C-alpha positions as CSV (number, residue, x, y, z in Angstrom):
1,X,-114.6,-28.1,115.8
2,X,-111.5,-30.0,114.6
3,X,-108.5,-27.9,115.5
4,X,-106.0,-30.2,113.8
5,X,-106.6,-29.0,110.2
6,X,-103.8,-28.7,107.8
7,X,-103.3,-25.5,105.9
8,X,-104.7,-27.0,102.7
9,X,-107.8,-28.2,104.5
10,X,-108.3,-24.7,105.9
11,X,-107.8,-23.1,102.5
12,X,-110.3,-25.5,100.9
13,X,-113.0,-24.8,103.6
14,X,-112.5,-21.0,103.3
15,X,-112.7,-21.1,99.5
16,X,-116.0,-23.0,99.8
17,X,-117.4,-20.4,102.2
18,X,-116.2,-17.5,99.9
19,X,-117.9,-19.2,96.8
20,X,-121.2,-19.2,98.7
21,X,-121.1,-15.4,99.2
22,X,-122.7,-12.9,96.8
23,X,-120.5,-10.7,94.7
24,X,-120.0,-7.1,95.4
25,X,-120.1,-4.3,92.8
26,X,-117.7,-1.5,92.7
27,X,-120.4,1.0,93.9
28,X,-121.2,-1.2,96.9
29,X,-117.5,-1.5,97.8
30,X,-117.2,2.3,97.6
31,X,-120.3,2.8,99.7
32,X,-118.9,0.4,102.3
33,X,-115.6,2.1,102.4
34,X,-117.3,5.5,102.8
35,X,-119.5,4.3,105.6
36,X,-116.5,2.8,107.4
37,X,-114.6,6.0,107.2
38,X,-117.5,8.0,108.5
39,X,-118.2,5.6,111.4
40,X,-114.6,5.1,112.3
41,X,-113.8,6.4,115.8
42,X,-110.1,6.6,115.2
43,X,-109.0,9.7,113.4
44,X,-105.3,8.6,113.3
45,X,-104.5,6.6,110.3
46,X,-102.2,3.6,110.7
47,X,-99.1,3.6,108.5
48,X,-98.1,0.6,106.5
49,X,-94.6,-0.6,106.8
């Protein structure tokens, strides 16, 4: 792996990877969020600053 990538090169590669992924519907996103909250072992929520 080439570790000497510029920020623009990394951004380009990541956008190519994202474009290959399937889209997610709102219902799927909600189901994922619900599953994560149920499976989560931490009951203490982190505060955003």
